[in-house]
MDAnalysis code that builds the backbone (N, CA, C; Angstrom):
import MDAnalysis as mda
import numpy as np

u = mda.Universe.empty(528, n_residues=176, atom_resindex=np.repeat(np.arange(176), 3), trajectory=True)
u.add_TopologyAttr("name", ["N", "CA", "C"] * 176)
u.add_TopologyAttr("resid", np.arange(1, 177))
u.add_TopologyAttr("resname", ["MET", "ASN", "LYS", "ILE", "PHE", "PHE", "LEU", "LEU", "ALA", "PHE", "SER", "LEU", "VAL", "SER", "CYS", "PHE", "SER", "SER", "ASN", "ASP", "ASN", "LYS", "THR", "PRO", "GLU", "GLU", "LEU", "GLN", "LYS", "GLU", "GLN", "LEU", "THR", "THR", "PHE", "TYR", "PHE", "ILE", "ARG", "HIS", "ALA", "GLU", "LYS", "MET", "THR", "ASP", "GLN", "GLY", "SER", "ASP", "PRO", "GLU", "LEU", "THR", "GLU", "LYS", "GLY", "LYS", "ALA", "ARG", "ALA", "ASN", "ASP", "TRP", "VAL", "ASN", "TYR", "PHE", "PHE", "LEU", "LYS", "ASP", "VAL", "ASP", "HIS", "VAL", "ILE", "SER", "SER", "ASP", "PHE", "LYS", "ARG", "THR", "LYS", "ALA", "THR", "ALA", "ALA", "PRO", "LEU", "ALA", "LYS", "SER", "LYS", "LYS", "LEU", "GLU", "ILE", "GLU", "LEU", "TYR", "ASP", "VAL", "ARG", "LYS", "ALA", "THR", "GLY", "LYS", "SER", "LEU", "LEU", "GLU", "LYS", "TYR", "ARG", "GLY", "LYS", "THR", "VAL", "ALA", "LEU", "PHE", "GLY", "HIS", "SER", "ASN", "THR", "ILE", "ASN", "LYS", "TYR", "ALA", "ASN", "ALA", "LEU", "GLN", "LYS", "ASP", "SER", "ILE", "TYR", "ASN", "ASP", "LEU", "GLU", "ASP", "SER", "ASP", "TYR", "ASP", "HIS", "PHE", "PHE", "VAL", "VAL", "ARG", "ILE", "ASP", "LYS", "ASP", "GLY", "ASN", "SER", "SER", "ALA", "VAL", "LYS", "GLU", "ALA", "MET", "GLY", "PHE", "GLN", "GLU"])
u.atoms.positions = np.array([
    [-27.003, -29.823, 34.796],
    [-27.380, -28.496, 34.188],
    [-26.761, -27.361, 34.137],
    [-26.074, -27.111, 35.408],
    [-25.497, -26.080, 35.459],
    [-24.106, -26.157, 34.529],
    [-23.600, -27.398, 34.482],
    [-22.465, -27.434, 33.561],
    [-22.834, -27.141, 32.035],
    [-23.998, -27.583, 31.655],
    [-24.443, -27.317, 30.086],
    [-24.508, -25.647, 30.115],
    [-25.114, -25.198, 31.066],
    [-25.293, -23.660, 31.163],
    [-24.038, -23.019, 30.879],
    [-23.144, -23.534, 31.799],
    [-22.066, -22.723, 31.774],
    [-21.124, -23.040, 30.378],
    [-21.303, -24.201, 29.443],
    [-20.692, -24.290, 28.347],
    [-21.239, -23.486, 27.331],
    [-22.823, -23.462, 27.303],
    [-23.251, -22.619, 26.380],
    [-22.899, -21.107, 26.588],
    [-22.828, -20.648, 27.765],
    [-22.443, -19.210, 28.099],
    [-21.116, -19.035, 27.540],
    [-20.232, -19.907, 27.665],
    [-18.796, -19.899, 27.450],
    [-18.752, -19.878, 25.793],
    [-19.330, -20.856, 25.411],
    [-19.249, -20.751, 23.701],
    [-19.763, -19.198, 23.303],
    [-21.053, -18.981, 23.673],
    [-21.384, -17.670, 23.200],
    [-20.402, -16.396, 23.256],
    [-19.880, -16.485, 24.459],
    [-18.853, -15.277, 24.901],
    [-17.602, -15.805, 23.864],
    [-17.070, -16.685, 23.627],
    [-16.075, -17.107, 22.856],
    [-16.248, -16.528, 21.237],
    [-17.535, -16.442, 20.943],
    [-17.920, -16.153, 19.558],
    [-17.643, -14.981, 19.206],
    [-17.731, -14.083, 20.628],
    [-17.738, -12.508, 20.048],
    [-16.351, -12.239, 19.633],
    [-16.412, -10.967, 18.851],
    [-15.000, -10.669, 18.178],
    [-14.207, -10.148, 18.891],
    [-12.979, -9.908, 18.536],
    [-12.128, -9.161, 19.365],
    [-12.294, -7.585, 19.653],
    [-13.151, -7.137, 18.799],
    [-13.566, -5.716, 18.993],
    [-14.257, -5.486, 20.177],
    [-14.795, -6.546, 20.627],
    [-15.552, -6.235, 22.060],
    [-14.458, -5.882, 22.996],
    [-13.304, -6.184, 23.106],
    [-12.441, -5.676, 23.949],
    [-11.826, -4.235, 23.740],
    [-12.473, -3.613, 22.849],
    [-11.715, -2.325, 22.383],
    [-12.914, -1.258, 22.815],
    [-12.147, -0.081, 23.343],
    [-12.763, 1.190, 23.468],
    [-13.430, 1.632, 22.285],
    [-14.540, 2.416, 22.496],
    [-15.273, 3.155, 21.057],
    [-14.325, 4.104, 20.586],
    [-13.326, 4.686, 21.279],
    [-12.211, 5.312, 20.632],
    [-11.333, 4.596, 19.878],
    [-10.740, 3.551, 20.175],
    [-9.953, 2.873, 19.579],
    [-10.793, 2.317, 18.403],
    [-12.238, 1.787, 18.347],
    [-12.602, 1.401, 17.172],
    [-12.984, 2.290, 16.137],
    [-13.241, 3.572, 16.596],
    [-13.197, 4.891, 15.603],
    [-12.081, 5.180, 15.122],
    [-10.781, 5.119, 15.746],
    [-9.603, 5.315, 15.350],
    [-9.488, 4.132, 14.076],
    [-9.723, 3.122, 14.398],
    [-9.168, 1.712, 13.499],
    [-10.122, 2.193, 12.176],
    [-11.304, 2.908, 12.252],
    [-12.020, 2.961, 11.121],
    [-11.925, 4.360, 10.473],
    [-11.028, 5.253, 10.837],
    [-10.792, 6.505, 10.413],
    [-9.436, 6.626, 9.907],
    [-9.435, 7.170, 8.566],
    [-7.857, 7.266, 7.892],
    [-7.718, 8.536, 7.612],
    [-6.407, 9.185, 8.398],
    [-6.359, 10.526, 8.055],
    [-4.906, 10.740, 7.429],
    [-4.845, 11.792, 6.825],
    [-3.731, 12.149, 5.597],
    [-3.367, 13.546, 6.039],
    [-1.992, 13.692, 6.622],
    [-1.247, 14.989, 6.308],
    [-0.746, 15.205, 5.217],
    [-0.888, 16.038, 4.395],
    [-0.154, 16.242, 3.034],
    [0.531, 17.472, 3.250],
    [2.017, 17.488, 3.571],
    [3.008, 18.358, 3.890],
    [4.155, 18.572, 2.748],
    [4.187, 19.863, 2.734],
    [5.363, 20.055, 1.457],
    [6.599, 20.204, 2.315],
    [7.700, 19.662, 1.562],
    [8.950, 20.068, 2.215],
    [9.168, 21.254, 2.752],
    [10.214, 21.141, 3.641],
    [10.598, 22.678, 3.952],
    [11.676, 23.360, 3.043],
    [11.706, 24.695, 3.522],
    [12.578, 25.863, 2.696],
    [14.179, 24.767, 2.125],
    [14.169, 25.231, 0.752],
    [15.108, 24.197, 0.298],
    [16.394, 25.480, -0.453],
    [17.498, 24.859, -0.448],
    [18.850, 25.588, -0.899],
    [18.175, 25.845, -2.528],
    [18.587, 27.402, -2.956],
    [18.189, 27.544, -4.384],
    [19.423, 27.190, -5.491],
    [20.403, 26.952, -5.010],
    [21.696, 26.924, -6.025],
    [22.273, 25.351, -5.760],
    [21.333, 24.295, -5.572],
    [21.905, 23.045, -5.797],
    [21.329, 22.042, -6.343],
    [20.823, 22.657, -7.757],
    [20.341, 21.781, -8.818],
    [19.063, 21.334, -8.529],
    [18.778, 20.163, -9.098],
    [17.351, 19.590, -8.586],
    [16.985, 18.535, -7.752],
    [18.143, 18.487, -6.677],
    [17.707, 17.547, -5.465],
    [18.277, 18.516, -4.417],
    [18.001, 19.573, -3.966],
    [18.875, 20.601, -2.885],
    [18.511, 19.924, -1.478],
    [19.319, 20.294, -0.451],
    [19.407, 20.026, 0.804],
    [18.490, 21.253, 1.312],
    [18.267, 21.030, 2.560],
    [17.147, 22.293, 3.159],
    [18.164, 23.498, 3.591],
    [17.467, 24.430, 3.629],
    [18.301, 25.830, 4.626],
    [18.581, 25.691, 5.711],
    [18.924, 26.411, 6.464],
    [18.944, 26.337, 8.029],
    [17.497, 26.844, 8.352],
    [16.752, 27.841, 7.755],
    [15.346, 27.930, 8.078],
    [14.338, 26.599, 7.870],
    [14.743, 25.951, 6.859],
    [13.959, 24.742, 6.443],
    [14.268, 23.508, 7.491],
    [15.486, 23.570, 8.020],
    [15.901, 22.623, 9.137],
    [15.102, 22.671, 10.272],
    [14.942, 24.218, 10.804],
    [14.176, 24.306, 11.970],
    [12.566, 24.216, 11.661],
    [12.058, 24.566, 10.349],
    [10.625, 24.251, 10.051],
    [10.719, 22.737, 10.248],
    [11.380, 21.914, 9.679],
    [11.290, 20.487, 9.494],
    [11.259, 20.136, 11.285],
    [11.991, 20.710, 12.075],
    [12.059, 20.288, 13.751],
    [10.674, 20.606, 14.251],
    [10.039, 21.788, 13.575],
    [8.527, 22.401, 13.993],
    [7.533, 21.145, 13.991],
    [7.652, 20.458, 12.842],
    [6.775, 19.399, 12.587],
    [6.587, 18.324, 14.069],
    [7.685, 18.358, 14.538],
    [7.796, 17.369, 15.795],
    [6.837, 18.136, 16.824],
    [6.883, 19.351, 17.044],
    [5.956, 20.087, 17.973],
    [4.719, 19.779, 17.364],
    [4.046, 20.079, 16.226],
    [3.073, 19.850, 15.812],
    [2.095, 18.757, 16.072],
    [3.024, 17.707, 16.035],
    [2.495, 16.167, 16.063],
    [2.648, 15.294, 17.389],
    [3.209, 16.349, 18.071],
    [3.440, 15.910, 19.661],
    [2.649, 14.999, 20.274],
    [1.041, 15.560, 20.306],
    [0.147, 14.887, 20.745],
    [-0.646, 14.182, 19.914],
    [-0.461, 13.954, 18.821],
    [-0.868, 13.484, 17.610],
    [-0.314, 11.738, 17.579],
    [-1.062, 11.020, 17.082],
    [-0.758, 9.683, 16.945],
    [-0.414, 9.602, 15.124],
    [0.534, 8.985, 14.876],
    [1.089, 8.959, 13.655],
    [1.529, 7.573, 13.184],
    [1.042, 6.840, 12.234],
    [1.242, 5.671, 11.986],
    [2.349, 5.362, 11.029],
    [2.466, 6.336, 10.178],
    [3.262, 6.276, 8.934],
    [3.914, 7.532, 8.778],
    [5.259, 7.773, 8.365],
    [5.816, 8.890, 7.756],
    [6.425, 8.675, 6.378],
    [5.802, 9.139, 5.396],
    [6.204, 8.996, 4.049],
    [6.896, 9.979, 3.613],
    [7.637, 9.794, 2.510],
    [8.312, 10.968, 1.867],
    [8.502, 10.370, 0.252],
    [8.529, 11.429, -0.285],
    [9.388, 11.125, -1.913],
    [10.674, 10.879, -1.590],
    [11.302, 10.634, -2.658],
    [12.748, 10.194, -2.711],
    [13.537, 11.465, -3.043],
    [13.469, 12.616, -2.437],
    [14.083, 13.650, -2.782],
    [14.902, 13.983, -1.420],
    [16.094, 14.564, -1.120],
    [16.990, 15.106, -0.223],
    [16.088, 15.998, 0.525],
    [15.327, 16.857, 0.327],
    [14.407, 17.972, 0.871],
    [13.489, 17.134, 1.350],
    [12.831, 16.438, 0.630],
    [11.562, 15.924, 1.540],
    [12.189, 14.860, 2.814],
    [12.884, 14.021, 2.257],
    [13.201, 13.102, 3.557],
    [13.798, 14.105, 4.689],
    [14.549, 14.955, 4.485],
    [15.007, 15.825, 5.415],
    [14.254, 16.666, 6.203],
    [12.961, 16.581, 5.705],
    [11.796, 17.865, 6.026],
    [11.149, 16.406, 7.187],
    [10.984, 15.211, 6.564],
    [10.446, 14.153, 7.431],
    [11.009, 13.387, 8.463],
    [12.157, 13.530, 8.490],
    [13.222, 12.877, 9.407],
    [12.998, 12.980, 10.647],
    [12.928, 14.677, 11.056],
    [12.611, 14.913, 12.624],
    [11.416, 14.243, 13.060],
    [10.446, 14.124, 12.446],
    [9.164, 13.581, 12.871],
    [9.346, 12.122, 12.817],
    [9.863, 11.389, 12.017],
    [9.705, 9.935, 11.894],
    [10.898, 9.480, 13.236],
    [11.867, 10.062, 13.570],
    [12.626, 9.891, 14.706],
    [11.734, 10.030, 16.040],
    [11.016, 11.202, 16.135],
    [10.364, 11.437, 17.300],
    [9.178, 10.439, 17.498],
    [8.687, 9.758, 16.494],
    [7.710, 8.740, 16.383],
    [8.135, 7.357, 16.572],
    [9.549, 7.238, 16.517],
    [10.094, 5.947, 16.564],
    [9.653, 5.092, 15.330],
    [9.900, 5.959, 13.905],
    [9.116, 5.275, 12.716],
    [10.360, 5.237, 11.829],
    [10.278, 4.512, 10.654],
    [11.132, 4.648, 9.507],
    [10.344, 5.340, 8.519],
    [11.303, 6.044, 7.787],
    [10.280, 7.115, 6.302],
    [10.455, 5.875, 5.428],
    [8.885, 5.861, 4.993],
    [8.771, 5.050, 3.855],
    [8.654, 5.900, 2.728],
    [9.256, 5.202, 1.830],
    [9.476, 6.356, 0.384],
    [8.200, 5.862, -0.649],
    [7.896, 6.983, -1.179],
    [6.998, 6.446, -2.365],
    [7.196, 7.150, -3.477],
    [6.825, 6.834, -4.657],
    [7.388, 7.425, -5.836],
    [6.139, 8.390, -6.328],
    [6.665, 9.354, -6.495],
    [5.458, 10.563, -6.898],
    [5.065, 10.375, -8.531],
    [5.780, 9.595, -9.022],
    [5.112, 9.829, -10.483],
    [3.850, 8.546, -10.405],
    [3.947, 7.632, -9.318],
    [2.872, 6.431, -9.364],
    [2.252, 6.807, -8.546],
    [2.319, 7.244, -7.076],
    [1.270, 7.467, -6.290],
    [-0.242, 7.987, -6.717],
    [-1.105, 7.793, -6.161],
    [-2.493, 8.373, -6.274],
    [-2.939, 8.378, -5.211],
    [-4.079, 9.196, -5.042],
    [-5.032, 9.293, -4.045],
    [-5.352, 7.696, -3.397],
    [-5.765, 7.253, -4.683],
    [-6.607, 5.817, -4.523],
    [-5.594, 4.968, -3.937],
    [-4.499, 4.962, -4.381],
    [-3.290, 3.986, -3.960],
    [-2.827, 4.254, -2.606],
    [-2.670, 5.452, -2.149],
    [-2.433, 5.590, -0.889],
    [-3.707, 5.513, 0.326],
    [-4.628, 5.613, -0.281],
    [-5.971, 5.200, 0.612],
    [-6.010, 3.478, 0.892],
    [-5.823, 2.927, -0.489],
    [-5.769, 1.324, -0.216],
    [-4.629, 0.874, 0.688],
    [-3.311, 1.712, 0.575],
    [-2.334, 1.157, 1.424],
    [-2.243, 1.402, 2.930],
    [-3.072, 2.697, 3.139],
    [-2.996, 3.182, 4.463],
    [-4.463, 3.418, 5.113],
    [-5.552, 2.512, 4.836],
    [-6.731, 2.535, 5.308],
    [-6.630, 2.675, 6.788],
    [-7.304, 3.365, 7.552],
    [-7.408, 3.161, 8.795],
    [-6.129, 3.538, 9.651],
    [-5.462, 4.468, 9.138],
    [-4.155, 4.760, 9.296],
    [-3.981, 6.403, 9.543],
    [-2.877, 6.716, 10.317],
    [-2.815, 8.174, 10.372],
    [-1.294, 8.406, 9.649],
    [-1.335, 9.191, 8.629],
    [-0.103, 9.080, 7.983],
    [0.172, 10.814, 7.621],
    [1.635, 11.013, 7.660],
    [2.225, 12.082, 7.427],
    [3.027, 12.156, 6.071],
    [2.168, 12.495, 5.241],
    [3.104, 12.370, 3.785],
    [4.011, 13.630, 3.386],
    [5.059, 13.638, 3.212],
    [5.938, 14.785, 2.805],
    [6.016, 14.778, 1.429],
    [5.710, 15.788, 0.602],
    [5.797, 16.073, -0.630],
    [6.153, 17.128, -1.214],
    [5.660, 17.813, -2.414],
    [5.901, 19.121, -3.005],
    [4.777, 19.968, -3.193],
    [4.906, 21.086, -3.660],
    [3.913, 22.046, -3.819],
    [3.196, 21.581, -4.857],
    [3.294, 20.985, -5.810],
    [2.421, 20.365, -6.800],
    [1.818, 19.090, -7.009],
    [2.120, 18.637, -5.646],
    [1.481, 17.056, -5.609],
    [0.748, 17.057, -4.582],
    [1.202, 17.583, -3.542],
    [0.073, 17.287, -2.166],
    [-1.395, 18.039, -2.571],
    [-1.448, 18.905, -2.937],
    [-2.797, 19.309, -3.234],
    [-3.586, 18.160, -4.121],
    [-2.902, 17.600, -5.051],
    [-3.576, 16.588, -6.011],
    [-3.776, 15.191, -5.043],
    [-3.156, 14.930, -4.157],
    [-3.436, 13.939, -3.216],
    [-4.865, 14.329, -2.567],
    [-4.680, 15.567, -1.732],
    [-5.672, 16.099, -1.045],
    [-7.094, 15.953, -2.192],
    [-7.027, 16.690, -3.246],
    [-8.105, 16.434, -4.036],
    [-8.630, 15.200, -4.337],
    [-7.811, 14.234, -4.511],
    [-8.247, 12.857, -5.098],
    [-9.089, 11.929, -4.052],
    [-8.652, 12.488, -2.782],
    [-9.521, 11.930, -1.536],
    [-10.714, 12.443, -1.008],
    [-10.927, 13.759, -1.475],
    [-12.455, 14.094, -1.283],
    [-13.059, 15.020, -2.140],
    [-14.123, 15.496, -2.056],
    [-14.857, 16.143, -2.943],
    [-15.449, 17.484, -2.998],
    [-15.014, 17.786, -1.666],
    [-15.759, 19.250, -1.245],
    [-14.771, 20.286, -1.856],
    [-13.634, 19.977, -1.626],
    [-12.858, 21.411, -2.019],
    [-11.849, 20.994, -3.186],
    [-11.503, 21.824, -3.760],
    [-10.531, 21.822, -4.737],
    [-9.394, 22.839, -4.555],
    [-8.247, 22.084, -4.440],
    [-6.917, 22.911, -3.904],
    [-5.902, 23.100, -5.025],
    [-5.439, 24.285, -5.259],
    [-4.504, 24.519, -6.127],
    [-3.161, 24.282, -5.895],
    [-2.118, 24.153, -6.641],
    [-0.952, 24.034, -6.237],
    [-0.483, 25.086, -5.213],
    [0.528, 24.882, -4.438],
    [0.965, 25.943, -3.478],
    [1.972, 26.905, -4.311],
    [2.001, 27.994, -3.916],
    [2.837, 29.072, -4.500],
    [4.321, 28.291, -3.979],
    [5.433, 28.655, -5.252],
    [6.801, 28.065, -4.670],
    [7.390, 28.729, -3.510],
    [6.703, 29.818, -3.269],
    [7.292, 30.482, -1.756],
    [6.559, 29.958, -0.129],
    [5.456, 29.137, -0.702],
    [4.498, 29.023, 0.439],
    [4.872, 27.528, 0.983],
    [5.576, 27.675, 2.267],
    [5.981, 26.495, 2.904],
    [5.073, 26.546, 4.103],
    [4.265, 27.278, 4.510],
    [3.223, 27.172, 5.611],
    [2.165, 26.290, 5.696],
    [1.499, 26.043, 4.509],
    [0.234, 25.459, 4.178],
    [0.339, 23.990, 3.967],
    [-0.701, 23.137, 4.549],
    [-0.651, 21.910, 4.350],
    [-2.219, 21.319, 4.426],
    [-2.220, 20.035, 4.205],
    [-3.698, 19.647, 4.006],
    [-3.983, 18.454, 4.862],
    [-5.087, 18.549, 5.354],
    [-5.554, 17.297, 6.473],
    [-6.711, 16.575, 5.511],
    [-6.800, 15.243, 5.333],
    [-7.685, 14.836, 4.825],
    [-7.987, 13.490, 5.604],
    [-9.558, 13.587, 5.909],
    [-10.045, 12.421, 6.937],
    [-10.813, 11.765, 6.175],
    [-11.099, 10.370, 6.364],
    [-11.902, 9.585, 5.438],
    [-12.429, 8.403, 6.512],
    [-13.779, 8.550, 6.505],
    [-14.600, 7.390, 7.583],
    [-14.516, 6.139, 7.218],
    [-14.936, 5.176, 7.630],
    [-15.491, 3.797, 7.194],
    [-16.035, 3.851, 6.087],
    [-17.028, 4.746, 5.707],
    [-17.845, 4.260, 4.592],
    [-17.623, 5.289, 3.407],
    [-16.162, 5.789, 3.545],
    [-15.764, 6.770, 2.211],
    [-16.002, 8.199, 2.510],
    [-16.855, 8.708, 3.372],
    [-17.163, 10.211, 3.634],
    [-15.837, 11.006, 4.115],
    [-15.722, 11.851, 3.223],
    [-14.263, 12.704, 3.436],
    [-14.504, 14.005, 3.839],
    [-13.613, 14.449, 4.402],
    [-13.372, 16.169, 4.875],
    [-11.896, 16.550, 4.728],
    [-11.873, 17.620, 4.065],
    [-10.529, 18.283, 3.917],
    [-10.417, 19.599, 4.663],
    [-9.314, 20.011, 4.840],
    [-8.924, 21.572, 5.390],
    [-7.576, 21.417, 4.965],
    [-7.360, 23.088, 4.458],
    [-6.104, 23.366, 4.160],
    [-5.493, 24.300, 5.505],
    [-4.650, 23.880, 6.053],
    [-3.968, 24.437, 7.171],
    [-2.751, 25.456, 6.982],
    [-2.521, 26.082, 8.066],
    [-1.246, 26.928, 8.132],
    [-0.445, 26.394, 9.242],
    [0.806, 25.973, 9.325],
    [1.673, 25.611, 9.894],
    [1.953, 26.799, 11.206],
    [2.461, 28.108, 10.701],
    [2.458, 28.937, 11.869],
    [3.433, 29.086, 12.857],
    [4.542, 28.178, 12.520],
    [5.442, 28.156, 13.620],
    [6.872, 29.055, 13.533],
    [6.825, 29.335, 12.160],
    [8.127, 30.057, 11.769],
    [7.951, 31.500, 11.538],
    [9.125, 32.452, 11.778],
    [8.879, 33.889, 11.309],
    [10.249, 34.289, 11.787],
])
């Protein structure tokens, strides 16, 4: 009788999913998608359509390492331009991640969510694209393009497992 009880108990325990071994915090993190939509840092103005960063821009790029120091980041993605890749590089290096490239002409809020659901993503883009991704992923706020001189503001969008979203426009505040 004891053997039968033991086998039944063992069978029941084996049927439980692997989620039973995870903490509530781990389960919540798996079910939450977070996007940080960040504009590239200050760029040179005399180098055509694909310029490098200025010295101030390089310093700002390094500031993202400080901002994300205590935050988990699963993916660092960038448009395929020198200024965005150079802005993303210090963060990617600090998190030991490769920079993943995306096509600004093809990426949509929906395609980003499908690819990165349940992850935390730092996306480096442009003043006229990051707001569009933020707007596409939530319904509460409509964000305009950033001014050409605005390198401080970025957008954070969080989406739970049920598709409920929240967004905020934040200011970096490290530079001056």
